Structure formats: structure tokens, C-alpha cells
C-alpha positions, 0 to 999 in steps of 0.5 A: 546669784545666777546670770540670769538673775543678775540680767534680770536687774537694772543698776538701781536694783543691783545697788539696792542688793548690795546695800542689803548685803544681799550680794557683794561687789566681787560677785557682780563683777565676776559675772560681768567679767564672765559674760564678757569673756563669753560674749565680747568676742562675738560683738566687740565691745570692750576696748580695754579691760581694766580688771585689776582697777575692778577688783580693787574697787569691788574689794574695798571695805566700804561701799557708799554711793546711790550705785555702789558695787554695780559693774560699770564700763567708760566709753573710750573717748573723753572719759579719762582714767588716770594711768590708763589710755583713752584711745579715742578709737585710734591706734596711736593714742592706745599708749597714752595714759592719762594722767587725771581722771575726767570729771564724770570719772570721778563722780562715777567713782564717788558714786560706788561704781565698779569701773573694769574696762572702756568700751569701743568707739569709732575714730574721735567718736566721728561716725554714727557706726562703730567700725575702726581699722584699729578695732574693728567692728563693733556688732549689734546683739540684735543682729551681728550683721548690723551696727549698734550705731556710734559713737557710743556703739561699744557701750551700747552693745555692752549694755544690751548684750547684759555685760552691764546694766548701764555704761558711759556715753557722750553725744555730739551728734546724736553719739548716745541717742543713735546707739540707744535706737539701735539696740533698744536702749534709753538714751538722754542727751543732757541739755547744754552745760548741765553735765560738765566736761572737764578738766582737759575740755570746757566746751567740746565742739562748741557746746554741741557735746554732753556726756551721759550714759546708756541704759536699760531703765529710765531710772538708771539714767535719771540717777546717773544725772543726779550723780553727774549734773552738779556744778563744777567751779571750772566749767563754762556753765553752770546750769540750773538744776530742778528743785527735785532729784532726777530720780524723782521724775520716775514716779512723777507723771508729766501734765498733759503735754502738747507734742509736734512730730515729723518724719521727714527728713530735714536733708530731703533725703528717703525715710525708710517706711519702718521709721516712719511707722515707729513715729505714727506708732509713738504718736498714737501710743502718746495719744493713748496716754493723753497727750495732744500729738499733731504734725509739725516741723521747725522751719529750718533749713536742714540742709544748711544745718548739715553744713554748718554741722560739718564745718564745725565737725571737720575742723574739730577732726583736723584739729584732734588728728594734728594734736595727736600727731604731734604728741604721739609722733604718728603720721596721718596715714596712721589713722582711718581713711575717713578721718583723714579725709574728714581732717583734710576737708577740715583744714581747708576751713578758714577762720572766717568760714568757721565763725560764719557756720557757728554763728548760724547755729544761733538761728537753728536755736531761735527756730526751735525755740519758737517751736517750743513756744507752741509745743513742749516736745519735738517727736521724730525718728531717732534713725532714718532707717533701721540699723545699717549693716556692717560695712555698709558705709566702707569707703569704696575700694576704688577710692581706697586707692586713689585717696591716700595719695591725694591726701598725701599731696594736700588735696583738702581743697579738692577733696571739698568740693568732690562728690567723693566727700559730699557722698560721705556726708550724705551717707554719714548724716542720711541715716541719722539727719534728726539728732544733730539739731539738738546738739547745735542748739544745746537742747535736751533730747532722748531716744526711747526704744518704743519700736522694733521692725517686722524683722526684730530690730529696735528703731527708737524714736526722739524727743527734743525738748526746751532748755531744762526739759531733762525732768520732763523728758524723764517723766515722759520716758518713764510713763512710756516705759510703764505702758510699753516696758521694754527691759524684757525685750533682749536679743537672742543669745546662746551664750549665757553665762553660768553662775559663779560661785562667791568667793 
């Protein structure tokens, strides 16, 4: 098989070739490794290469499972592989080896996937971009001067660049949907509790985090949801699954839907004209497909939601940083400056503040439930603007000089009330103001690659569903994929590997 052929297949297609004996997993792995060697130096998508693991998996005597033999990359955050580190984008954890596999990793192995590495992520997954002191900047294959988003940015870059057809991801504030929108991929965040996260954690970020994948095809994500969603006896939630496999959704057109759409930022910030046009374009497409689409916005206070989200988020970052310091004998100064600021602010969050912020999550959930009483889905931009330029959110030079001594003197209470911190929050969320609602409410949501800007950058649109609507979301995504195929749209690339002989 030549690389050009490998690139044409999604994961399901490659697995079918393996199942028919038309290609061996070792050949697929060689193609993936060669592609990685050629393209990764320019995009920085892979943080840890596990070639020996991949070789052993590819050389197994039997290959069984729905995705047997397909090369695969884990996200380097929360997806533990025993004996290898999960760095979470930070230097101090690069030498800490996981003692056991995550539930998701065990399920991917049982599905026959050939895991051969991990992908880059911002430190502790705390940004919508993938730029760290430890690993540097991960770049968007569509335009290397732009970000592939975050926190699953490395996975998005690897799939968009053709290293693998699908890769591990997770989403605590948009971290599947944001990279999907930046790189022209499909990304579904499952609803709360559908995919277990254990065993190291049970309910990360109070249930805001969901495990999943980034893919080029809707059917790959559907099959992955079948693989990942069976109940886990030790998980805090046991969520009912549909009576049919998620894979069937791809061939079952949805009923006529009522969809409310908005392109107004819940933060009151400016939304780029291209993002507005992306939603208008999607609305027009949906109407041609027979759905009813009209302007509608859930009636919640977006600014308060951002505060309540960041209160929980910063407290979580503070906890992770402190735990990492204790486990690795590192110091706060060993982490990214933005991480230090978030942690310093998080340490100022008192227990009553945390409880009140989390309690208000219920208010947003009730409001969204009322919206879904009238509409099947909410349609918004995934991003508030096209993918950011690398370094666009970098801390200003003066702040880089002044902040370290302030942090050493425990100035978290001061920072929490400064323009710098407010600017940091605004900069982090104004580009992605639409995604946190689904995490706070635990609703399933997806980003679909329906739109490219005038300059050729992907800019996905988001759909948010009611509880248990993953099957419906996949149905609609497959309908859109058929009406406006996107898999053949690829970033320009002059570094294409040649064929690799079978061995």
C-alpha cells in the first residue's frame, strides 16, 4: 500500500482491509510511523513515541476487534498506558510512569487498535490552544502559523495531517470540539457519564470532562462510541445507551428536526464575521435538508457562567499543580506561567465560593433543558473567530517579568482582582465562548466541519443536544457529511511519504 492509499481510508475502512487479509497491521503501522517522521517535525503533534508498543501490537498473531490493526494515538492527558508517562503537557510528569491503563485505553486495546504514541496537549489541558514551555507550539496543518486548538490539539493535528485516521481526545470545556473546528475534523463530546473515565478518576471536573476521539469520518466516531460507552462497574454514573449500536446512526437519516441557532457570544464579545457566516451557512444547509431552523438563544447569563466555570477550573488547576509538585518534588516555577497564575487564583477560591459556583451549574442546566423542550438542537459557532495565530495568547513580556516574583510572594488574591487575570480569562474564552455550556450541563455536543473561511481555514459549527441525544447528533452529522462531504478536503502538503514495502 502506498501512503496516498492509506490516507484515503478512515479507521473503519482500514480495519475492513485487515479483516479481509488485504493488508497486515505491520504495514499500516509502518506507513503511520513514516508519515509521523516526515510531518511531525513541522507540526509537533506527537509528544511521546511508543514505537515498541506499536510494533508488538501490530505483530500479534491474531487481530480481533472492530478496529483491529488500525494505528492509533492517545492523548497525553488522562489516557494512561501502563509503564509509560502521561505528561499532561508538563515537564515534571514526563518521568512518572503510569501503573495501570485507563479504562478507555483498555477498551481501545480490546478493539484491536495499534497504539504507538501520545499527542501533545497544553499543560493540564487548561487552554484552547496547544502551546507549552515543555513541548513548544503544536501547529495547524492547514496553516502552520495557526493553532490546531486545544486541549486535544496534538490529536487534531495528527489526524488532519494524515498520521492516523482517528486519535484519542477529551473535552472539559471544548477540548474535542475546538480542535475539530480548527482542523476540519468531526468531534463529538459525549454526554455526562456515557463514557467512563476511570480508574484513576471518577468524575473529573465535577462531571464536565468527557473522553472521546477526533476523526475524519462520522462513522469512526460512532464506532468509537460503541467501543467506549459500555458501563463500568466502578464509574459514578451508569447512563442508558440506545437500543441500537451507535454505528447504525450513520445509515439512519434523522427525523425532521427543529433547530434553534445563534451566533451571539454569551460573553457579549465580538464574534468574527466568518464565524457568523459559518452558522448562517449551516442553517441554510439544514433547511435544504428539510429541517426547521430559526434564531433562538437559551436565556442564561453567559458572563456569570464564565465566572462559575473558571472558578471550578482554576481550583482544579491549583489542585493538579499542588499534587504534581508533591509527587515529583517539583516547584510551582517549573510550570508554565499561565498555569501558575491559574493555580494562584484557584488557591483563593474558598469552599463556599466553590460550592456556590458549582450549584449555579444547575441553573444553566435547567435553562438549557427549557430550550430543548422547544428545540431538538442548539446550533452555534464552535469558535468565536478563525484559529488563532501561534503566540497570539502569549503572556505580554512585561507580565512575564513581573508575575514570577508576585507569585512567589503568594499574590493570588491580588492577581484574582487584576486586569491581567481578567484579560487572561477573556483572551482564553472570547475566542471560544460557545463550548463551556455543554460541559457545565453535561449535554452531548459536536463540532461539524461545515465551513472554510475565505483564506481556506476550517471553521466548524457546533450542535448541542439534550441528554441522551448522541445517536441523534450522529444521525445529523452523517446526513451533513453526505450532503457536503469534507474528508477529501486536506491541507496542502509537499512532504508525502512514499510506499513502504511489506515485511
